[in-house]
BAZA-955408 format. One line per field, with one value per atom (N, C-alpha, C, CB): atom name; residue number from 1; residue in one letter; x, y, z. Coordinates in steps of 0.02 Angstrom, whole numbers, padded with zeros to 5 digits, always signed. Glycine has a CB too. Layout:
BEGIN
name	(CA | ...)
resi	(NUM | ...)
resn	(A | ...)
xx	(X | ...)
yy	(Y | ...)
zz	(Z | ...)
END
This chain:
BEGIN
name	(N | CA | C | CB | N | CA | C | CB | N | CA | C | CB | N | CA | C | CB | N | CA | C | CB | N | CA | C | CB | N | CA | C | CB | N | CA | C | CB | N | CA | C | CB | N | CA | C | CB | N | CA | C | CB | N | CA | C | CB | N | CA | C | CB | N | CA | C | CB | N | CA | C | CB | N | CA | C | CB | N | CA | C | CB | N | CA | C | CB | N | CA | C | CB | N | CA | C | CB | N | CA | C | CB | N | CA | C | CB | N | CA | C | CB | N | CA | C | CB | N | CA | C | CB | N | CA | C | CB | N | CA | C | CB | N | CA | C | CB | N | CA | C | CB | N | CA | C | CB | N | CA | C | CB | N | CA | C | CB | N | CA | C | CB | N | CA | C | CB | N | CA | C | CB | N | CA | C | CB | N | CA | C | CB | N | CA | C | CB | N | CA | C | CB | N | CA | C | CB | N | CA | C | CB | N | CA | C | CB | N | CA | C | CB | N | CA | C | CB | N | CA | C | CB | N | CA | C | CB | N | CA | C | CB | N | CA | C | CB | N | CA | C | CB | N | CA | C | CB | N | CA | C | CB | N | CA | C | CB | N | CA | C | CB | N | CA | C | CB | N | CA | C | CB | N | CA | C | CB | N | CA | C | CB | N | CA | C | CB | N | CA | C | CB | N | CA | C | CB | N | CA | C | CB | N | CA | C | CB | N | CA | C | CB | N | CA | C | CB | N | CA | C | CB | N | CA | C | CB | N | CA | C | CB | N | CA | C | CB | N | CA | C | CB | N | CA | C | CB | N | CA | C | CB | N | CA | C | CB | N | CA | C | CB | N | CA | C | CB | N | CA | C | CB | N | CA | C | CB | N | CA | C | CB | N | CA | C | CB | N | CA | C | CB | N | CA | C | CB | N | CA | C | CB | N | CA | C | CB | N | CA | C | CB | N | CA | C | CB | N | CA | C | CB)
resi	(1 | 1 | 1 | 1 | 2 | 2 | 2 | 2 | 3 | 3 | 3 | 3 | 4 | 4 | 4 | 4 | 5 | 5 | 5 | 5 | 6 | 6 | 6 | 6 | 7 | 7 | 7 | 7 | 8 | 8 | 8 | 8 | 9 | 9 | 9 | 9 | 10 | 10 | 10 | 10 | 11 | 11 | 11 | 11 | 12 | 12 | 12 | 12 | 13 | 13 | 13 | 13 | 14 | 14 | 14 | 14 | 15 | 15 | 15 | 15 | 16 | 16 | 16 | 16 | 17 | 17 | 17 | 17 | 18 | 18 | 18 | 18 | 19 | 19 | 19 | 19 | 20 | 20 | 20 | 20 | 21 | 21 | 21 | 21 | 22 | 22 | 22 | 22 | 23 | 23 | 23 | 23 | 24 | 24 | 24 | 24 | 25 | 25 | 25 | 25 | 26 | 26 | 26 | 26 | 27 | 27 | 27 | 27 | 28 | 28 | 28 | 28 | 29 | 29 | 29 | 29 | 30 | 30 | 30 | 30 | 31 | 31 | 31 | 31 | 32 | 32 | 32 | 32 | 33 | 33 | 33 | 33 | 34 | 34 | 34 | 34 | 35 | 35 | 35 | 35 | 36 | 36 | 36 | 36 | 37 | 37 | 37 | 37 | 38 | 38 | 38 | 38 | 39 | 39 | 39 | 39 | 40 | 40 | 40 | 40 | 41 | 41 | 41 | 41 | 42 | 42 | 42 | 42 | 43 | 43 | 43 | 43 | 44 | 44 | 44 | 44 | 45 | 45 | 45 | 45 | 46 | 46 | 46 | 46 | 47 | 47 | 47 | 47 | 48 | 48 | 48 | 48 | 49 | 49 | 49 | 49 | 50 | 50 | 50 | 50 | 51 | 51 | 51 | 51 | 52 | 52 | 52 | 52 | 53 | 53 | 53 | 53 | 54 | 54 | 54 | 54 | 55 | 55 | 55 | 55 | 56 | 56 | 56 | 56 | 57 | 57 | 57 | 57 | 58 | 58 | 58 | 58 | 59 | 59 | 59 | 59 | 60 | 60 | 60 | 60 | 61 | 61 | 61 | 61 | 62 | 62 | 62 | 62 | 63 | 63 | 63 | 63 | 64 | 64 | 64 | 64 | 65 | 65 | 65 | 65 | 66 | 66 | 66 | 66 | 67 | 67 | 67 | 67 | 68 | 68 | 68 | 68 | 69 | 69 | 69 | 69 | 70 | 70 | 70 | 70 | 71 | 71 | 71 | 71 | 72 | 72 | 72 | 72 | 73 | 73 | 73 | 73 | 74 | 74 | 74 | 74 | 75 | 75 | 75 | 75 | 76 | 76 | 76 | 76 | 77 | 77 | 77 | 77 | 78 | 78 | 78 | 78 | 79 | 79 | 79 | 79 | 80 | 80 | 80 | 80 | 81 | 81 | 81 | 81 | 82 | 82 | 82 | 82 | 83 | 83 | 83 | 83 | 84 | 84 | 84 | 84 | 85 | 85 | 85 | 85)
resn	(M | M | M | M | Q | Q | Q | Q | Y | Y | Y | Y | A | A | A | A | D | D | D | D | I | I | I | I | V | V | V | V | I | I | I | I | A | A | A | A | I | I | I | I | A | A | A | A | G | G | G | G | A | A | A | A | L | L | L | L | V | V | V | V | L | L | L | L | A | A | A | A | W | W | W | W | L | L | L | L | A | A | A | A | D | D | D | D | L | L | L | L | L | L | L | L | T | T | T | T | G | G | G | G | R | R | R | R | R | R | R | R | G | G | G | G | L | L | L | L | F | F | F | F | A | A | A | A | T | T | T | T | S | S | S | S | L | L | L | L | V | V | V | V | S | S | S | S | A | A | A | A | V | V | V | V | G | G | G | G | A | A | A | A | I | I | I | I | A | A | A | A | G | G | G | G | W | W | W | W | F | F | F | F | L | L | L | L | A | A | A | A | V | V | V | V | R | R | R | R | V | V | V | V | F | F | F | F | A | A | A | A | V | V | V | V | A | A | A | A | T | T | T | T | M | M | M | M | D | D | D | D | Q | Q | Q | Q | S | S | S | S | Q | Q | Q | Q | W | W | W | W | I | I | I | I | W | W | W | W | I | I | I | I | G | G | G | G | W | W | W | W | C | C | C | C | M | M | M | M | A | A | A | A | G | G | G | G | S | S | S | S | I | I | I | I | L | L | L | L | A | A | A | A | L | L | L | L | G | G | G | G | A | A | A | A | Y | Y | Y | Y | F | F | F | F | L | L | L | L | F | F | F | F | R | R | R | R | N | N | N | N | K | K | K | K | R | R | R | R)
xx	(-00240 | -00196 | -00236 | -00165 | -00209 | -00244 | -00240 | -00215 | -00186 | -00177 | -00178 | -00112 | -00215 | -00218 | -00246 | -00259 | -00295 | -00325 | -00275 | -00386 | -00233 | -00182 | -00130 | -00148 | -00109 | -00061 | -00090 | -00040 | -00153 | -00186 | -00190 | -00256 | -00205 | -00208 | -00140 | -00235 | -00087 | -00020 | +00001 | +00031 | -00012 | +00005 | -00035 | -00008 | -00098 | -00139 | -00112 | -00211 | -00092 | -00063 | +00002 | -00051 | +00043 | +00106 | +00093 | +00150 | +00044 | +00027 | +00000 | -00025 | -00042 | -00067 | -00011 | -00120 | +00037 | +00094 | +00136 | +00137 | +00147 | +00187 | +00152 | +00200 | +00086 | +00049 | +00049 | -00023 | +00041 | +00042 | +00111 | +00024 | +00163 | +00231 | +00243 | +00282 | +00218 | +00227 | +00189 | +00203 | +00129 | +00088 | +00110 | +00017 | +00146 | +00164 | +00237 | +00152 | +00272 | +00339 | +00395 | +00344 | +00386 | +00440 | +00475 | +00490 | +00440 | +00469 | +00503 | +00416 | +00485 | +00514 | +00466 | +00536 | +00483 | +00438 | +00433 | +00462 | +00486 | +00483 | +00432 | +00552 | +00431 | +00384 | +00312 | +00400 | +00299 | +00231 | +00210 | +00224 | +00257 | +00241 | +00224 | +00300 | +00261 | +00248 | +00179 | +00302 | +00164 | +00099 | +00043 | +00096 | +00053 | +00002 | -00009 | +00021 | +00044 | +00038 | +00002 | +00107 | +00018 | -00015 | -00089 | +00019 | -00105 | -00174 | -00212 | -00179 | -00179 | -00211 | -00224 | -00167 | -00177 | -00187 | -00243 | -00121 | -00247 | -00301 | -00369 | -00291 | -00371 | -00433 | -00453 | -00424 | -00405 | -00420 | -00446 | -00357 | -00414 | -00435 | -00506 | -00387 | -00523 | -00591 | -00642 | -00596 | -00626 | -00674 | -00682 | -00651 | -00629 | -00632 | -00645 | -00568 | -00611 | -00614 | -00664 | -00546 | -00669 | -00711 | -00783 | -00683 | -00795 | -00864 | -00889 | -00868 | -00846 | -00863 | -00906 | -00900 | -00887 | -00923 | -00895 | -00921 | -00838 | -00806 | -00765 | -00761 | -00748 | -00703 | -00646 | -00740 | -00599 | -00542 | -00554 | -00479 | -00617 | -00634 | -00616 | -00708 | -00614 | -00598 | -00653 | -00589 | -00714 | -00769 | -00781 | -00832 | -00750 | -00762 | -00701 | -00780 | -00711 | -00658 | -00673 | -00647 | -00724 | -00744 | -00689 | -00808 | -00652 | -00600 | -00544 | -00571 | -00535 | -00484 | -00503 | -00474 | -00566 | -00590 | -00580 | -00663 | -00591 | -00579 | -00505 | -00605 | -00462 | -00390 | -00369 | -00352 | -00396 | -00378 | -00406 | -00405 | -00466 | -00494 | -00453 | -00567 | -00431 | -00389 | -00322 | -00378 | -00295 | -00232 | -00239 | -00207 | -00293 | -00305 | -00314 | -00367 | -00353 | -00363 | -00297 | -00414 | -00257 | -00193 | -00146 | -00161 | -00143 | -00101 | -00125 | -00098 | -00190 | -00218 | -00199 | -00293 | -00205 | -00187 | -00112 | -00208 | -00073 | +00000 | +00020 | +00034 | -00008 | +00011 | -00022 | -00006 | -00076 | -00108 | -00071 | -00180 | -00048 | -00019 | +00057 | -00050 | +00091 | +00163 | +00198 | +00191 | +00257 | +00296 | +00327 | +00351 | +00310 | +00338 | +00394 | +00282 | +00451 | +00509 | +00512 | +00574)
yy	(-01662 | -01634 | -01622 | -01568 | -01648 | -01645 | -01575 | -01696 | -01540 | -01476 | -01418 | -01476 | -01423 | -01370 | -01306 | -01393 | -01310 | -01250 | -01211 | -01268 | -01247 | -01214 | -01180 | -01264 | -01214 | -01185 | -01123 | -01237 | -01125 | -01067 | -01009 | -01086 | -01022 | -00969 | -00937 | -00997 | -00978 | -00950 | -00910 | -01007 | -00936 | -00900 | -00835 | -00944 | -00837 | -00776 | -00723 | -00792 | -00742 | -00694 | -00665 | -00728 | -00706 | -00681 | -00634 | -00738 | -00651 | -00607 | -00540 | -00641 | -00542 | -00479 | -00437 | -00493 | -00469 | -00433 | -00403 | -00479 | -00441 | -00416 | -00357 | -00472 | -00362 | -00307 | -00245 | -00328 | -00254 | -00197 | -00164 | -00219 | -00204 | -00177 | -00141 | -00233 | -00168 | -00137 | -00071 | -00185 | -00068 | -00008 | +00048 | -00025 | +00031 | +00082 | +00104 | +00056 | +00083 | +00109 | +00066 | +00173 | +00002 | -00045 | -00027 | -00047 | -00030 | -00017 | -00078 | +00008 | -00135 | -00196 | -00254 | -00187 | -00303 | -00359 | -00404 | -00400 | -00409 | -00450 | -00424 | -00454 | -00359 | -00330 | -00338 | -00256 | -00325 | -00333 | -00406 | -00302 | -00451 | -00523 | -00545 | -00564 | -00520 | -00537 | -00512 | -00508 | -00450 | -00421 | -00459 | -00347 | -00475 | -00511 | -00581 | -00516 | -00615 | -00682 | -00680 | -00714 | -00632 | -00626 | -00610 | -00571 | -00567 | -00551 | -00612 | -00495 | -00651 | -00711 | -00762 | -00743 | -00770 | -00815 | -00791 | -00823 | -00726 | -00698 | -00709 | -00623 | -00701 | -00714 | -00787 | -00695 | -00832 | -00904 | -00918 | -00946 | -00889 | -00901 | -00877 | -00867 | -00819 | -00793 | -00838 | -00723 | -00861 | -00901 | -00971 | -00907 | -01002 | -01072 | -01080 | -01108 | -01041 | -01052 | -01007 | -01043 | -00943 | -00896 | -00899 | -00825 | -00885 | -00881 | -00948 | -00830 | -00995 | -01063 | -01061 | -01101 | -01018 | -01014 | -01063 | -00943 | -01093 | -01140 | -01191 | -01102 | -01245 | -01295 | -01305 | -01362 | -01346 | -01359 | -01420 | -01370 | -01438 | -01494 | -01478 | -01512 | -01530 | -01521 | -01482 | -01589 | -01486 | -01455 | -01382 | -01494 | -01358 | -01289 | -01246 | -01287 | -01197 | -01150 | -01079 | -01149 | -01073 | -01007 | -00975 | -01013 | -01015 | -00988 | -00953 | -01042 | -00972 | -00938 | -00866 | -00975 | -00853 | -00785 | -00744 | -00784 | -00776 | -00743 | -00728 | -00786 | -00775 | -00763 | -00703 | -00826 | -00699 | -00643 | -00577 | -00655 | -00579 | -00518 | -00496 | -00530 | -00543 | -00526 | -00498 | -00587 | -00526 | -00501 | -00430 | -00547 | -00417 | -00350 | -00299 | -00350 | -00318 | -00272 | -00259 | -00301 | -00310 | -00301 | -00257 | -00369 | -00269 | -00227 | -00155 | -00255 | -00145 | -00077 | -00042 | -00079 | -00077 | -00048 | -00035 | -00093 | -00080 | -00071 | -00007 | -00132 | +00002 | +00062 | +00125 | +00052 | +00118 | +00177 | +00201 | +00161 | +00155 | +00173 | +00165 | +00134 | +00149 | +00139 | +00207 | +00104 | +00204 | +00263 | +00288 | +00250 | +00348 | +00377 | +00424 | +00414 | +00412 | +00453 | +00515 | +00414)
zz	(-00464 | -00413 | -00349 | -00438 | -00297 | -00233 | -00201 | -00186 | -00211 | -00178 | -00227 | -00140 | -00280 | -00331 | -00302 | -00391 | -00258 | -00230 | -00187 | -00189 | -00151 | -00110 | -00154 | -00062 | -00207 | -00254 | -00287 | -00307 | -00305 | -00336 | -00287 | -00361 | -00224 | -00173 | -00162 | -00107 | -00160 | -00151 | -00212 | -00139 | -00271 | -00332 | -00338 | -00393 | -00318 | -00320 | -00273 | -00302 | -00213 | -00166 | -00192 | -00097 | -00224 | -00252 | -00311 | -00275 | -00353 | -00410 | -00385 | -00456 | -00334 | -00306 | -00276 | -00252 | -00243 | -00215 | -00271 | -00172 | -00324 | -00380 | -00413 | -00431 | -00424 | -00454 | -00410 | -00469 | -00345 | -00299 | -00300 | -00228 | -00301 | -00302 | -00368 | -00293 | -00422 | -00487 | -00492 | -00542 | -00466 | -00471 | -00425 | -00457 | -00372 | -00323 | -00328 | -00254 | -00378 | -00388 | -00363 | -00356 | -00357 | -00340 | -00276 | -00397 | -00221 | -00155 | -00126 | -00108 | -00147 | -00121 | -00126 | -00049 | -00166 | -00177 | -00115 | -00236 | -00076 | -00016 | +00034 | +00017 | +00045 | +00093 | +00070 | +00103 | +00006 | -00018 | -00020 | -00088 | -00034 | -00032 | +00039 | -00059 | +00088 | +00157 | +00179 | +00202 | +00162 | +00180 | +00145 | +00161 | +00082 | +00044 | +00073 | -00029 | +00091 | +00121 | +00188 | +00129 | +00230 | +00295 | +00285 | +00338 | +00237 | +00223 | +00196 | +00173 | +00154 | +00128 | +00183 | +00073 | +00228 | +00285 | +00330 | +00326 | +00340 | +00380 | +00346 | +00393 | +00280 | +00243 | +00248 | +00170 | +00242 | +00250 | +00320 | +00236 | +00370 | +00439 | +00451 | +00488 | +00424 | +00432 | +00397 | +00405 | +00337 | +00299 | +00328 | +00227 | +00348 | +00369 | +00444 | +00349 | +00484 | +00557 | +00593 | +00586 | +00572 | +00610 | +00586 | +00603 | +00522 | +00497 | +00470 | +00442 | +00459 | +00435 | +00372 | +00490 | +00324 | +00260 | +00210 | +00232 | +00225 | +00178 | +00218 | +00127 | +00183 | +00212 | +00162 | +00227 | +00181 | +00137 | +00092 | +00179 | +00082 | +00038 | -00034 | +00044 | -00075 | -00146 | -00182 | -00179 | -00160 | -00196 | -00177 | -00184 | -00126 | -00104 | -00117 | -00030 | -00160 | -00178 | -00153 | -00254 | -00111 | -00086 | -00045 | -00043 | -00009 | +00035 | -00004 | +00078 | -00067 | -00107 | -00119 | -00175 | -00131 | -00138 | -00075 | -00157 | -00018 | +00046 | +00055 | +00103 | +00033 | +00037 | -00005 | +00014 | -00065 | -00109 | -00082 | -00180 | -00053 | -00023 | +00037 | -00002 | +00078 | +00135 | +00113 | +00178 | +00059 | +00032 | +00006 | -00024 | -00030 | -00057 | +00000 | -00103 | +00051 | +00107 | +00144 | +00156 | +00154 | +00189 | +00148 | +00203 | +00082 | +00040 | +00039 | -00031 | +00037 | +00040 | +00104 | +00032 | +00160 | +00225 | +00228 | +00282 | +00200 | +00200 | +00163 | +00169 | +00104 | +00066 | +00092 | -00006 | +00129 | +00158 | +00220 | +00175 | +00261 | +00325 | +00330 | +00378 | +00276 | +00281 | +00290 | +00217 | +00316 | +00328 | +00263 | +00381 | +00244 | +00182 | +00201 | +00140 | +00172 | +00189 | +00147 | +00180)
END
């Protein structure tokens, strides 16, 4: 599969969003999925374009870790700073 790494990154971001939503009391899967996806894209951008620690080649999977780290940081910030009613 040519795009297995991209599929794994998307699935990882969705799993992290689902786990965050599950652990925090089911506030809304769409919102956590959106935050997780934006964080994953930011992690990819930092790894590939800003710091150039990885490329999108078949042999480099480092950027997936950066995507997951960005997703975790974004979800953490989302639940830390969201408006609680």
